[in-house]
C-alpha positions as CSV (number, residue, x, y, z in Angstrom):
1,X,-15.9,22.3,64.7
2,X,-12.2,23.1,64.7
3,X,-11.5,20.2,67.1
4,X,-13.5,17.8,65.0
5,X,-11.7,19.0,61.8
6,X,-8.2,18.7,63.2
7,X,-9.0,15.4,65.0
8,X,-10.4,13.8,61.8
9,X,-7.6,15.2,59.5
10,X,-5.6,12.0,58.9
11,X,-1.9,11.8,58.2
12,X,-2.5,8.3,56.9
13,X,-4.9,9.5,54.2
14,X,-2.4,12.0,53.0
15,X,0.3,9.4,53.1
16,X,-1.8,7.1,50.9
17,X,-2.5,10.0,48.5
18,X,1.3,10.7,48.2
19,X,2.0,7.0,47.5
20,X,-0.7,6.9,44.9
21,X,0.6,10.1,43.3
22,X,4.1,8.6,42.9
23,X,2.9,5.3,41.6
24,X,0.5,6.9,39.1
25,X,3.3,9.0,37.7
26,X,5.3,5.9,37.1
27,X,2.3,4.1,35.5
28,X,1.6,4.1,31.8
29,X,-2.0,2.8,32.3
30,X,-4.1,6.0,31.9
31,X,-7.3,4.1,32.9
32,X,-5.8,3.3,36.3
33,X,-4.6,7.0,36.6
34,X,-8.0,8.2,35.8
35,X,-9.8,5.8,38.2
36,X,-7.7,6.8,41.2
37,X,-7.7,10.5,40.4
38,X,-11.5,10.6,40.1
39,X,-11.7,8.6,43.4
40,X,-9.6,11.2,45.1
41,X,-11.9,14.0,44.0
42,X,-15.0,12.1,45.0
43,X,-13.5,11.6,48.5
44,X,-12.9,15.3,48.9
45,X,-16.4,16.2,47.6
46,X,-18.0,13.8,50.2
47,X,-15.9,15.2,53.0
48,X,-16.7,18.8,52.0
49,X,-20.4,18.1,52.2
50,X,-20.1,16.4,55.6
51,X,-17.5,18.8,57.2
52,X,-16.7,22.0,55.3
53,X,-13.4,22.9,57.0
54,X,-12.1,19.3,57.0
55,X,-13.0,19.0,53.3
56,X,-11.1,22.3,52.6
57,X,-8.1,20.9,54.5
58,X,-8.0,17.8,52.4
59,X,-8.5,19.6,49.1
60,X,-5.8,22.2,49.9
61,X,-3.4,19.5,51.1
62,X,-4.0,17.3,48.0
63,X,-3.3,20.4,45.9
64,X,-0.1,21.1,47.7
65,X,1.1,17.5,47.6
66,X,0.1,16.6,44.1
67,X,2.9,16.1,41.5
68,X,2.7,19.4,39.5
69,X,3.7,21.0,36.2
70,X,7.4,21.1,36.9
71,X,7.5,17.3,36.5
72,X,6.1,17.5,33.0
73,X,8.8,19.6,31.2
74,X,9.8,16.7,29.0
75,X,6.9,14.2,29.2
76,X,3.2,14.5,28.4
77,X,0.7,15.2,31.2
78,X,-0.7,12.2,33.0
79,X,-4.1,11.8,34.7
80,X,-3.1,12.5,38.2
81,X,-4.8,14.9,40.7
82,X,-3.1,17.9,39.2
83,X,-3.2,17.2,35.5
84,X,-6.5,15.4,34.8
85,X,-8.6,17.2,32.2
86,X,-12.3,17.1,31.2
87,X,-13.1,18.5,27.8
88,X,-9.7,20.2,27.7
89,X,-10.3,22.0,31.1
90,X,-8.4,21.2,34.3
91,X,-10.6,19.2,36.7
92,X,-8.7,20.8,39.5
93,X,-9.8,24.3,38.5
94,X,-13.4,23.1,37.8
95,X,-13.5,21.5,41.2
96,X,-12.3,24.7,42.8
97,X,-15.3,26.5,41.4
98,X,-17.5,23.7,42.8
99,X,-15.9,24.3,46.2
100,X,-16.4,28.0,45.9
101,X,-20.1,27.5,45.0
102,X,-20.4,25.2,48.0
103,X,-18.9,27.9,50.2
104,X,-21.5,30.4,48.9
105,X,-24.3,28.0,49.5
106,X,-23.3,27.3,53.0
107,X,-22.6,31.1,53.6
108,X,-19.3,30.4,55.2
109,X,-17.2,33.0,53.3
110,X,-15.7,35.5,55.7
111,X,-14.7,38.7,53.8
112,X,-12.8,40.2,56.6
113,X,-10.5,37.2,56.7
114,X,-10.2,37.0,52.9
115,X,-8.9,40.6,52.9
116,X,-6.2,40.4,55.4
117,X,-3.2,42.7,54.8
118,X,-1.4,40.3,52.5
119,X,-4.5,39.1,50.6
120,X,-5.5,42.6,49.9
121,X,-2.4,42.9,47.6
122,X,-3.4,39.9,45.6
123,X,-7.0,40.9,45.2
124,X,-6.1,44.5,44.2
125,X,-3.3,43.4,42.0
126,X,-5.5,40.9,40.1
127,X,-8.4,43.4,39.8
128,X,-6.1,46.3,38.7
129,X,-4.1,44.1,36.2
130,X,-7.4,42.7,34.9
131,X,-8.8,46.2,34.1
132,X,-5.5,47.5,32.6
133,X,-5.2,44.2,30.6
134,X,-8.7,44.7,29.2
135,X,-7.8,48.2,28.0
136,X,-4.5,46.9,26.6
137,X,-6.3,44.2,24.6
138,X,-8.9,46.6,23.3
139,X,-6.1,48.9,22.0
140,X,-4.1,45.9,20.6
141,X,-1.2,46.4,23.1
142,X,-1.6,42.9,24.6
143,X,-2.6,39.7,22.9
144,X,-5.9,38.2,23.9
145,X,-4.5,34.6,24.3
146,X,-1.8,36.0,26.6
147,X,-4.4,37.9,28.6
148,X,-6.5,34.7,29.0
149,X,-3.4,32.7,30.1
150,X,-2.6,35.2,32.8
151,X,-6.2,35.4,33.8
152,X,-6.4,31.6,34.3
153,X,-3.1,31.7,36.2
154,X,-4.4,34.2,38.8
155,X,-8.1,33.3,39.0
156,X,-7.6,30.1,41.0
157,X,-5.5,32.1,43.5
158,X,-8.4,34.4,44.2
159,X,-10.6,31.4,44.9
160,X,-7.9,29.9,47.1
161,X,-8.0,33.1,49.2
162,X,-11.6,32.2,50.2
163,X,-10.7,28.6,50.8
164,X,-7.8,29.4,53.2
165,X,-9.9,32.0,54.9
166,X,-12.2,29.3,56.1
167,X,-9.5,27.2,57.6
168,X,-8.5,28.0,61.2
169,X,-5.0,28.9,62.3
170,X,-4.5,25.7,64.2
171,X,-5.7,23.6,61.2
172,X,-3.4,25.6,58.9
173,X,-0.3,24.7,61.0
174,X,-1.2,21.1,61.2
175,X,-1.6,21.1,57.4
176,X,1.9,22.7,57.1
177,X,3.3,20.1,59.5
178,X,1.9,17.2,57.5
179,X,2.6,18.5,54.0
180,X,6.3,19.3,54.8
181,X,6.9,15.9,56.2
182,X,5.1,14.1,53.4
183,X,7.0,16.2,50.8
184,X,10.2,14.8,52.1
185,X,8.7,11.3,52.1
186,X,7.6,11.8,48.5
187,X,11.2,12.6,47.4
188,X,12.4,9.5,49.3
189,X,10.0,7.1,47.7
190,X,10.5,8.7,44.3
191,X,14.2,8.0,44.8
192,X,13.8,4.5,46.2
193,X,11.3,3.4,43.6
194,X,13.3,5.2,40.8
195,X,10.1,6.9,39.6
196,X,11.4,10.3,38.5
197,X,10.8,13.2,36.1
198,X,13.4,14.3,33.6
199,X,15.1,17.7,33.1
200,X,17.9,18.4,30.6
201,X,18.3,14.7,30.0
202,X,18.7,13.9,33.7
203,X,16.4,12.2,36.1
204,X,15.2,13.9,39.3
205,X,12.9,13.1,42.1
206,X,9.3,14.2,41.8
207,X,8.3,17.7,42.8
208,X,5.3,19.2,44.5
209,X,4.6,22.7,45.5
210,X,6.8,22.5,48.6
211,X,9.8,21.0,46.8
212,X,11.5,24.4,46.2
213,X,11.1,25.8,49.7
214,X,11.9,22.5,51.5
215,X,15.5,23.4,52.7
216,X,14.2,26.5,54.5
217,X,10.8,25.0,55.6
218,X,12.5,22.1,57.3
219,X,14.7,24.4,59.3
220,X,12.1,26.9,60.3
221,X,9.3,24.4,61.1
222,X,11.3,22.3,63.5
223,X,9.0,23.2,66.4
224,X,6.1,21.4,64.7
225,X,7.9,18.1,65.2
226,X,9.6,16.2,68.0
227,X,13.4,16.4,68.1
228,X,13.6,12.9,66.7
229,X,11.1,13.6,63.9
230,X,12.9,16.9,62.9
231,X,16.3,15.0,62.9
232,X,15.0,12.3,60.6
233,X,13.5,14.8,58.2
234,X,16.7,16.9,58.0
235,X,19.0,13.9,57.7
236,X,16.8,12.4,55.0
237,X,16.7,15.6,53.0
238,X,20.5,16.1,53.4
239,X,21.1,12.6,52.2
240,X,19.0,13.1,49.1
241,X,20.9,16.3,48.4
242,X,24.3,14.6,48.7
243,X,23.1,11.8,46.5
244,X,22.1,14.3,43.8
245,X,18.5,13.4,44.2
246,X,17.2,16.9,44.9
247,X,16.9,19.3,42.0
248,X,18.6,22.6,42.5
249,X,17.4,25.6,40.4
250,X,19.0,28.9,40.0
251,X,16.5,30.4,42.3
252,X,17.6,28.0,45.0
253,X,20.9,29.9,45.4
254,X,19.0,33.2,45.6
255,X,16.7,31.6,48.2
256,X,19.6,30.5,50.3
257,X,21.3,33.9,50.1
258,X,18.2,35.7,51.2
259,X,17.6,33.2,54.0
260,X,21.1,33.8,55.3
261,X,20.5,37.5,55.1
262,X,17.3,37.0,57.2
263,X,19.1,34.9,59.7
264,X,21.7,37.6,60.1
265,X,19.0,40.2,60.6
266,X,16.8,38.4,63.1
267,X,19.0,35.7,64.7
268,X,21.6,37.6,66.6
269,X,23.4,34.5,67.9
270,X,24.0,33.4,64.4
271,X,25.4,36.6,63.0
272,X,29.1,36.1,63.8
273,X,29.2,32.4,62.7
274,X,27.3,33.2,59.4
275,X,29.5,36.3,58.6
276,X,32.7,34.3,59.3
277,X,31.4,31.4,57.1
278,X,30.6,33.8,54.3
279,X,34.0,35.5,54.5
280,X,35.7,32.1,54.4
281,X,33.6,30.9,51.5
282,X,34.3,34.1,49.6
283,X,38.0,33.8,50.1
284,X,38.1,30.1,49.1
285,X,35.1,30.0,46.8
286,X,37.2,28.7,43.9
287,X,38.3,25.7,46.0
288,X,35.0,25.1,47.7
289,X,32.8,25.4,44.6
290,X,35.4,23.6,42.5
291,X,35.2,20.6,44.9
292,X,31.4,20.6,44.8
293,X,31.5,21.0,41.0
294,X,33.8,18.0,40.8
295,X,31.7,15.9,43.1
296,X,28.5,16.6,41.1
297,X,30.3,16.7,37.7
298,X,28.2,15.8,34.8
299,X,24.9,16.6,36.5
300,X,22.5,19.5,36.4
301,X,23.6,20.5,39.9
302,X,27.2,21.0,38.6
303,X,25.8,23.2,35.8
304,X,23.9,25.3,38.4
305,X,27.1,25.6,40.5
306,X,28.9,26.8,37.4
307,X,26.2,29.4,36.9
308,X,26.6,30.7,40.4
309,X,30.4,31.0,39.9
310,X,29.7,33.2,36.9
311,X,28.4,35.9,39.2
312,X,31.8,36.1,40.8
313,X,33.8,35.6,37.6
314,X,32.0,38.0,35.2
315,X,32.1,41.7,35.9
316,X,30.4,42.3,32.6
317,X,26.7,41.5,33.1
318,X,26.3,41.7,29.3
319,X,28.0,38.3,29.1
320,X,25.8,36.9,31.7
321,X,22.6,38.2,30.1
322,X,23.6,36.6,26.8
323,X,24.5,33.2,28.5
324,X,22.1,30.3,28.3
325,X,21.8,30.0,32.0
326,X,18.9,30.6,34.4
327,X,20.8,33.4,36.2
328,X,21.6,34.9,32.8
329,X,17.9,34.8,31.9
330,X,16.9,36.6,35.1
331,X,19.4,39.4,34.3
332,X,18.2,39.5,30.7
333,X,14.6,39.9,31.8
334,X,15.5,42.6,34.3
335,X,17.4,44.7,31.8
336,X,14.9,44.2,29.0
337,X,11.9,45.0,31.2
338,X,13.5,48.1,32.7
339,X,14.5,49.5,29.3
340,X,11.1,48.7,27.7
341,X,9.1,50.4,30.5
342,X,11.4,53.4,30.5
343,X,10.8,53.7,26.7
344,X,7.0,53.7,27.4
345,X,6.5,55.9,30.5
346,X,2.7,55.3,30.6
347,X,3.4,51.6,31.0
348,X,6.1,52.3,33.6
349,X,3.5,54.1,35.7
350,X,0.4,52.0,35.2
351,X,1.7,48.7,33.8
352,X,0.4,46.7,30.9
353,X,-2.1,44.5,32.7
354,X,-2.7,40.8,32.3
355,X,-1.2,39.6,29.1
356,X,1.4,42.3,29.0
357,X,4.8,41.3,27.6
358,X,8.1,42.7,26.6
359,X,9.9,42.9,23.2
360,X,13.3,41.3,22.9
361,X,15.1,44.6,22.7
362,X,18.6,43.2,23.1
363,X,18.2,39.8,21.6
364,X,18.7,38.0,25.0
365,X,15.3,36.2,25.2
366,X,15.0,34.5,21.8
367,X,17.3,31.6,22.7
368,X,14.8,30.6,25.4
369,X,11.8,30.4,23.1
370,X,10.4,26.9,22.6
371,X,12.0,25.7,25.8
372,X,10.8,25.9,29.4
373,X,11.5,29.7,29.2
374,X,8.9,31.0,26.7
375,X,6.5,29.7,24.1
376,X,7.7,29.6,20.5
377,X,4.9,32.0,19.5
378,X,6.6,34.6,21.8
379,X,9.5,34.6,19.4
380,X,7.3,35.1,16.4
381,X,5.4,37.9,18.0
382,X,8.5,39.4,19.7
383,X,6.3,39.6,22.9
384,X,7.5,37.7,25.9
385,X,4.9,37.7,28.7
386,X,6.0,34.9,31.1
387,X,8.4,36.6,33.6
388,X,10.6,34.4,35.9
389,X,10.7,36.6,39.0
390,X,7.6,38.0,40.7
391,X,9.0,41.5,40.9
392,X,9.3,41.6,37.1
393,X,5.8,40.3,36.8
394,X,4.4,42.9,39.2
395,X,6.0,45.9,37.6
396,X,5.2,44.7,34.1
397,X,1.5,44.1,34.9
398,X,0.8,46.9,37.3
399,X,3.7,49.4,36.9
400,X,5.2,51.5,39.6
401,X,1.9,51.7,41.4
402,X,1.8,47.9,41.9
403,X,5.5,47.7,42.6
404,X,5.3,50.1,45.5
405,X,2.5,48.0,47.1
406,X,4.4,44.8,46.4
407,X,7.6,46.1,48.1
408,X,5.5,47.2,51.0
409,X,4.1,43.6,51.6
410,X,7.6,42.2,51.0
411,X,8.9,44.4,53.8
412,X,5.9,43.4,56.0
413,X,6.6,39.7,55.5
414,X,10.3,40.1,56.1
415,X,9.8,41.9,59.4
416,X,6.8,39.8,60.5
417,X,7.2,38.4,64.0
418,X,6.0,34.9,63.1
419,X,8.6,32.1,63.1
420,X,7.5,31.2,59.6
421,X,7.8,34.7,58.2
422,X,10.9,34.0,56.2
423,X,9.1,31.2,54.3
424,X,6.3,33.6,53.3
425,X,8.9,36.3,52.3
426,X,10.8,33.8,50.1
427,X,7.7,32.5,48.4
428,X,6.5,36.1,47.8
429,X,9.8,37.3,46.3
430,X,10.7,34.2,44.3
431,X,7.8,32.0,43.2
432,X,4.3,33.0,44.3
433,X,2.9,33.1,40.8
434,X,4.9,30.3,39.1
435,X,2.1,27.8,39.6
436,X,-1.3,27.8,41.2
437,X,-0.1,25.3,43.7
438,X,2.8,27.5,44.8
439,X,0.3,30.4,44.9
440,X,-1.8,28.3,47.3
441,X,1.2,27.4,49.5
442,X,2.1,31.1,49.6
443,X,-1.5,32.0,50.7
444,X,-1.4,29.3,53.4
445,X,1.9,30.5,54.8
446,X,0.8,34.2,54.7
447,X,-2.3,33.3,56.7
448,X,-0.2,31.7,59.4
449,X,2.3,34.5,59.6
450,X,-0.4,37.2,59.6
451,X,-2.3,35.5,62.4
452,X,0.8,34.8,64.4
453,X,1.9,38.4,64.1
454,X,-1.4,39.6,65.4
455,X,-1.3,37.2,68.3
456,X,2.3,38.1,69.2
457,X,1.6,41.9,68.9
458,X,-1.5,41.6,71.1
459,X,0.4,39.5,73.7
460,X,3.2,42.1,73.9
461,X,0.9,45.0,74.4
């Protein structure tokens, strides 16, 4: 079955899907959007019935490649594969339940795979946070609507665990190979056709679940491609960056810093060059960053570069926490969460569960209400429940108990022997719960690195 699945898994079909996704985003004809999106779901449904694993591969790949929520910050949702709704409910989530029922019917679910060392954390974290959240809602500690929002954020991830568990390792690596390459292609055609999303008044190329991790994924997955293919992908991505076509978030700088740290730890031949480069950049950072800021002047990238410079220029983190920057917001959330949990020791130990939020103790968070940071109702209630780093999310929802477990799997992913371990580590520490598609990507990568680690360990015995 695995040979049939991988043999019939078509790059061309995924390419057509990506082209349709981009064109539909640029279309204002909702009937056309609806027609092609329904057609895509019907295609996946038919393949699932014919060949379960192949159908799962296509469904997961479509979910990873679809143009997701990040593209709709300043525009209304379209009717693409991600955003199509039926009766107010996401068709993507409804279809996920259909897939799950199909798995049950065919008796293909493998519990032992669904509960590998990484997946155990997600299952236990969700179950524990759910129970604590129920208690918190009953005692009016958490708001019911916030609880339901968190519940619907994590529930698809639990279903995804079973989906990924029924995809073989070889199939998962082929999926990774195709989706990385097609993500670069999506950015290219988004740029060439000038079909873009907007953020802070600027236009940026369309984003899918792999968009954020692309810089690291392209470097660490080179072995999946021929030298020529890897070269073309890297050059294409670098060109898009230079042309200011790739959106850089505050977390991108954190990701690159952690990636360099990982390279220093596990790539001995790179230690000296990286350390020397870091020293040189640190000494001449004003000149280097100043030149980059001037090159990208007037763009969101220049704004993000300015934010990164603030880390060097401001010794007083109080100024940063009050600043209207993504880095400042991360610092503000950290300080507010720590002080709030210290003030309520029971929450510090056990967490507040799903729907748990923090009050704006220091007045840092209110400026973000009504924007992409928090909902406006959070300001009215003085209860901010959408955290912007997983570590904040974990400690708020599950307390020190969950935090210890989370740090354990972070360490496990960081020290994993797989070539793709750093990708899993970065997704876990930075974005795993931001969207259900990035959650799905995280699960796919974790399956690969867990399986690779077991194979390598067994070979070395």
